[in-house]
GUDREN-807076 format. One line per field, with one value per residue (C-alpha): residue in three letters; residue number from 1; x, y, z. Coordinates in Angstrom, 1 decimal. Example, Ala and Ser with C-alpha at 12.3 -4.5 7.8 and 13.67 -1.06 7.14 Angstrom:
% residues 2
type	ala; ser;
seq	1; 2;
xx	12.3; 13.7;
yy	-4.5; -1.1;
zz	7.8; 7.1;
END
This chain:
% residues 144
type	met; phe; ser; asn; asp; arg; lys; ile; gly; ile; gly; leu; thr; val; phe; gly; val; val; phe; met; phe; leu; gly; val; ile; phe; leu; phe; asp; thr; ser; leu; leu; val; leu; gly; asn; val; leu; phe; val; ser; gly; ile; cys; ser; leu; ile; gly; phe; ser; arg; thr; ile; lys; leu; phe; phe; gly; ser; leu; asp; arg; leu; val; gly; thr; gly; met; phe; leu; leu; gly; phe; phe; phe; val; leu; val; leu; arg; trp; pro; val; ile; gly; met; ile; met; glu; cys; tyr; gly; met; phe; lys; leu; phe; phe; lys; phe; gly; leu; val; ile; asn; arg; phe; leu; his; leu; ser; pro; ile; thr; gly; pro; ile; leu; arg; leu; pro; ile; val; lys; arg; met; lys; gly; leu; val; asp; tyr; cys; met; gly; arg; asn; asp; ser; thr; leu; pro; met;
seq	1; 2; 3; 4; 5; 6; 7; 8; 9; 10; 11; 12; 13; 14; 15; 16; 17; 18; 19; 20; 21; 22; 23; 24; 25; 26; 27; 28; 29; 30; 31; 32; 33; 34; 35; 36; 37; 38; 39; 40; 41; 42; 43; 44; 45; 46; 47; 48; 49; 50; 51; 52; 53; 54; 55; 56; 57; 58; 59; 60; 61; 62; 63; 64; 65; 66; 67; 68; 69; 70; 71; 72; 73; 74; 75; 76; 77; 78; 79; 80; 81; 82; 83; 84; 85; 86; 87; 88; 89; 90; 91; 92; 93; 94; 95; 96; 97; 98; 99; 100; 101; 102; 103; 104; 105; 106; 107; 108; 109; 110; 111; 112; 113; 114; 115; 116; 117; 118; 119; 120; 121; 122; 123; 124; 125; 126; 127; 128; 129; 130; 131; 132; 133; 134; 135; 136; 137; 138; 139; 140; 141; 142; 143; 144;
xx	128.7; 130.4; 131.2; 134.5; 133.8; 132.5; 135.6; 138.5; 135.9; 136.1; 140.0; 140.9; 138.1; 140.6; 143.7; 142.5; 141.6; 144.8; 147.1; 145.1; 145.7; 149.6; 150.0; 148.4; 150.9; 153.7; 153.5; 151.1; 153.3; 151.2; 152.1; 150.1; 147.3; 146.9; 147.3; 144.6; 142.7; 142.5; 142.2; 139.2; 137.3; 137.7; 137.4; 134.1; 132.9; 133.7; 131.6; 128.6; 129.0; 129.4; 125.9; 125.2; 128.5; 127.3; 124.0; 126.1; 128.4; 126.1; 122.4; 121.6; 122.2; 123.6; 125.9; 127.0; 128.5; 130.2; 131.4; 132.6; 134.7; 136.5; 137.8; 138.5; 140.9; 142.0; 142.6; 144.6; 146.8; 147.3; 148.3; 148.7; 150.9; 148.8; 148.1; 146.9; 144.2; 143.4; 142.6; 140.8; 138.7; 138.4; 137.5; 134.4; 133.2; 133.2; 131.6; 128.6; 128.9; 128.7; 126.6; 123.7; 125.3; 126.6; 123.3; 122.5; 125.5; 124.6; 121.0; 122.8; 124.9; 122.0; 120.3; 123.8; 123.3; 127.1; 127.3; 123.5; 123.6; 127.0; 125.4; 122.5; 124.4; 123.1; 126.8; 126.5; 122.9; 124.4; 127.1; 125.1; 122.6; 125.4; 126.7; 123.2; 123.2; 126.5; 125.2; 122.3; 119.7; 116.1; 115.1; 117.7; 118.1; 121.7; 121.9; 122.3;
yy	-45.3; -41.6; -39.3; -37.6; -34.6; -36.4; -38.7; -35.7; -34.1; -36.5; -36.9; -33.3; -33.0; -36.2; -34.8; -31.2; -33.0; -34.9; -31.9; -30.2; -33.0; -33.6; -29.2; -29.7; -32.6; -30.8; -28.0; -25.8; -25.8; -23.0; -24.3; -27.9; -25.7; -23.8; -26.2; -28.5; -25.3; -24.8; -28.6; -28.8; -26.1; -27.3; -30.5; -29.6; -27.4; -29.7; -32.6; -30.7; -28.2; -24.5; -23.3; -25.7; -25.1; -21.2; -22.3; -24.5; -21.4; -18.4; -20.6; -19.2; -17.2; -19.5; -20.8; -17.4; -17.2; -20.4; -19.5; -16.2; -17.6; -20.4; -17.5; -15.5; -18.3; -19.1; -15.2; -15.6; -18.9; -17.7; -13.2; -13.0; -16.7; -17.2; -20.9; -21.8; -19.1; -19.8; -23.5; -22.9; -20.5; -22.7; -25.9; -23.3; -22.7; -26.4; -27.2; -24.6; -25.9; -29.3; -29.9; -31.1; -33.5; -35.2; -35.6; -37.9; -39.7; -40.5; -41.5; -43.7; -45.2; -46.0; -47.8; -49.8; -53.5; -53.2; -50.0; -49.4; -52.8; -50.9; -47.3; -49.1; -50.6; -48.6; -47.7; -45.7; -44.4; -43.5; -41.6; -39.9; -39.1; -37.2; -35.3; -34.2; -33.1; -30.9; -29.1; -27.7; -29.9; -29.6; -32.7; -34.5; -35.1; -36.3; -40.0; -42.2;
zz	-29.2; -29.0; -31.6; -31.5; -30.6; -27.2; -27.4; -27.3; -24.9; -22.2; -23.2; -22.8; -19.4; -17.7; -19.2; -16.9; -14.2; -13.9; -14.7; -11.8; -9.8; -10.4; -9.9; -6.3; -5.8; -7.1; -4.3; -6.3; -9.5; -11.5; -14.7; -14.3; -13.0; -15.3; -18.1; -16.0; -15.8; -19.6; -20.8; -18.4; -19.7; -23.4; -22.4; -21.1; -24.0; -26.5; -24.4; -24.2; -26.5; -26.7; -26.5; -23.6; -21.7; -21.8; -20.3; -17.6; -16.6; -16.3; -16.1; -12.9; -9.9; -8.2; -11.4; -11.9; -8.7; -8.9; -12.4; -10.9; -8.0; -10.3; -12.9; -9.9; -9.1; -12.5; -12.3; -9.0; -10.4; -13.7; -13.1; -9.2; -8.9; -6.0; -6.4; -3.2; -2.7; -6.4; -5.7; -3.1; -5.1; -8.5; -6.0; -4.5; -7.7; -9.2; -6.1; -6.7; -10.3; -10.2; -6.9; -8.6; -11.1; -7.6; -6.8; -10.2; -9.6; -5.7; -7.2; -9.8; -6.8; -4.4; -7.7; -9.1; -8.2; -6.8; -4.8; -3.8; -1.3; 0.5; 0.7; 2.1; 5.3; 8.4; 9.3; 5.9; 6.5; 9.8; 8.7; 6.0; 8.5; 10.7; 7.5; 7.0; 10.6; 10.1; 7.2; 8.4; 6.4; 8.1; 7.7; 9.4; 12.9; 14.6; 14.6; 17.6;
END
């Protein structure tokens, strides 16, 4: 099913997310946040490979901005010991890096036989229209 490298990458990424979550829960504990960051990045590198990781982080200008914000947030957490500001920067950087992957997950959930009918309910469509309107997407109108 998965190669050993991918299994290790999945484990490292999951542990990275768990440690980052615990670092936030324990009032922005710097040690847990740094450990979570290192595990997350090494897990991504092990999961998709080194060359694809470089392509992910430095592939385009939008991703370069996301990478810069992620690394600047990591610097704020590790060196300056300002975990709140650093985590805000890292979250923005991760959003910029992984936004398109979220669109793939959204499409998968819409096509899934379990979550698809729930996401096609009128109230969910109305909420999606409201979010689209608030985000300034041109093709959306305010739902009534």
